[in-house]
C-alpha positions, 0 to 999 in steps of 0.5 A, a space after each residue: 496524461 492519465 491512461 486507463 480506467 480512472 476507477 482502476 487507478 483509484 482502486 489500485 492505489 491501496 495495494 501500491 501503498 501496501 507495497 511501499 509499506 513493505 519496502 520501508 519495513 524491509 529497509 528498517 529491518 536491514 538498518 537494524 541489522 546494520 546497527 547490530 553488526 556496527 555495534 559489534 565492529 564498533 566495540 572492537 574498534 573502540 577497544 583498540 583506538 579512539 573512534 572518529 566516525 560513529 557507525 552506530 549513530 549513523 545507523 540509528 539515524 537511518 532507522 529513525 528516518 525510515 521509521 518516520 517515512 514508514 509512518 507517513 506511508 502508513 497514514 497515506 494507506 489509511 486515508 487511501 483505504 478509507 476513500 476506497 472503502 467509501 467508494 465501494 460502499 457507495 455501490 448498490 450491488 453487494 456482489 460488486 462490493 464483494 468483488 472489488 473488496 477481494 480484488 483491490 483490498 485483498 489483492 486476489 486474482 479473478 480466478 481465485 475470486 471466481 472460485 470464492 464467489 461461485 461465478 465464472 470468470 466471464 461473469 466476474 468480468 461483467 460484474 467488475 465492469 459494472 462496478 468500475 462504472 459505478 466507481 467512476 461515477 463516485 469519483 466524478 461526484 467527489 472530484 472537488 474533494 481531491 481524491 488521491 491517486 487519479 
């Protein structure tokens, strides 16, 4: 069961995917750190006895797996961004487009957007509500295209 406004759910998917990209990039960095550390430990162990377990190979395999996962999520982010930008571009009002871009693409707060756009927050909330209504209409018109995230 879906809750909330479908337009908000649709528009928020890009920022969510960006969070997943950051998490995967951190996992790759951590795996690379483990490779470096394992390399030092492995060298010491090889000098003293034959190795039965290869921690470097394990760490490299982990990096490869995480890198593939990161590339898949980056591709998903690109597709999501294209859909969201198409939906935003469909709006007739430039102020609505700017507001949704600041909010859902750049992740800005309403107070920051209000200062940037020279509107009060209540004015922005009204513009936002009208923009979401337009995005909901766009989503309804594109349901057969299987929009992700809603």
